[in-house]
C-alpha positions as CSV (number, residue, x, y, z in Angstrom):
1,X,-8.8,-40.5,-5.1
2,X,-11.2,-43.3,-5.3
3,X,-11.2,-45.6,-8.3
4,X,-8.3,-43.6,-9.7
5,X,-10.5,-40.5,-10.4
6,X,-9.8,-37.1,-9.0
7,X,-12.5,-35.2,-7.2
8,X,-12.0,-31.8,-8.9
9,X,-15.0,-30.3,-7.2
10,X,-13.4,-31.0,-3.8
11,X,-10.0,-29.7,-4.9
12,X,-11.5,-26.4,-6.1
13,X,-13.5,-26.1,-2.9
14,X,-10.4,-26.6,-0.8
15,X,-8.3,-24.2,-2.8
16,X,-10.9,-21.4,-3.0
17,X,-11.5,-21.6,0.8
18,X,-7.9,-20.8,1.7
19,X,-7.6,-17.4,3.5
20,X,-4.9,-16.1,1.1
21,X,-6.9,-17.0,-1.9
22,X,-10.1,-15.4,-0.5
23,X,-8.1,-12.2,0.4
24,X,-6.7,-12.1,-3.2
25,X,-10.1,-12.5,-4.7
26,X,-11.4,-9.8,-2.4
27,X,-8.7,-7.4,-3.6
28,X,-9.5,-8.2,-7.2
29,X,-13.2,-7.6,-6.7
30,X,-12.6,-4.3,-5.0
31,X,-10.4,-3.1,-7.8
32,X,-13.0,-4.2,-10.4
33,X,-15.8,-2.4,-8.5
34,X,-13.7,0.8,-8.3
35,X,-13.0,0.6,-12.0
36,X,-16.8,0.2,-12.7
37,X,-17.5,3.3,-10.5
38,X,-14.8,5.3,-12.4
39,X,-16.4,4.3,-15.7
40,X,-13.3,2.4,-16.9
41,X,-15.1,-0.9,-17.4
42,X,-18.6,-2.2,-17.5
43,X,-20.2,-5.4,-16.4
44,X,-19.9,-8.0,-19.1
45,X,-17.5,-6.1,-21.3
46,X,-15.0,-9.0,-21.4
47,X,-12.2,-7.0,-19.8
48,X,-9.9,-7.9,-16.9
49,X,-8.2,-5.6,-14.4
50,X,-4.5,-6.0,-15.1
51,X,-1.5,-5.0,-13.0
52,X,1.0,-2.9,-15.0
53,X,3.8,-4.1,-12.8
54,X,2.9,-7.7,-11.7
55,X,2.5,-8.4,-8.0
56,X,5.1,-11.2,-8.4
57,X,7.6,-8.6,-9.7
58,X,7.0,-6.2,-6.8
59,X,3.9,-4.3,-8.1
60,X,1.0,-3.2,-5.9
61,X,-2.7,-3.1,-5.9
62,X,-2.7,0.7,-6.1
63,X,-5.1,2.4,-8.6
64,X,-2.1,3.7,-10.6
65,X,-0.8,0.2,-11.1
66,X,-4.1,-1.1,-12.6
67,X,-5.5,-1.0,-16.1
68,X,-8.4,-2.6,-18.0
69,X,-7.3,-5.0,-20.8
70,X,-9.2,-7.6,-22.9
71,X,-9.4,-10.9,-21.0
72,X,-7.5,-12.7,-23.8
73,X,-4.5,-10.4,-23.5
74,X,-4.4,-10.6,-19.7
75,X,-4.6,-14.4,-19.6
76,X,-2.1,-15.2,-22.3
77,X,1.2,-14.4,-20.4
78,X,3.7,-17.2,-20.0
79,X,3.7,-18.4,-16.4
80,X,6.0,-20.5,-14.2
81,X,4.8,-23.5,-12.3
82,X,4.1,-21.4,-9.2
83,X,1.9,-19.0,-11.3
84,X,4.3,-16.1,-11.4
85,X,4.9,-14.4,-14.7
86,X,7.7,-15.7,-16.8
87,X,7.4,-13.0,-19.4
88,X,5.6,-9.6,-19.4
89,X,5.2,-9.9,-23.2
90,X,2.1,-11.8,-24.3
91,X,2.1,-14.3,-27.1
92,X,0.2,-11.9,-29.3
93,X,2.8,-9.2,-28.8
94,X,5.7,-11.5,-29.5
95,X,4.0,-12.6,-32.8
96,X,3.9,-8.9,-34.0
97,X,7.7,-8.6,-33.7
């Protein structure tokens, strides 16, 4: 940090260049492309590929463990500091109860 300001551009560049992050992004891209080929999703449809059983809870990247959900639903799960899921139930689902 110089002058007390963080260099966010540099931080993102360092994070996204890590081999484990590149591999994870590669797996996500392959899953998305397969879903497009299968007709499950389309480019620009606002959906994310979601793991039914999260990787942090022992899930896999198998086709049977993936589903297409709206981006807002997929990104609203409570997470721990390390990024793992705290709860499988989204905020929206908890409000319905």
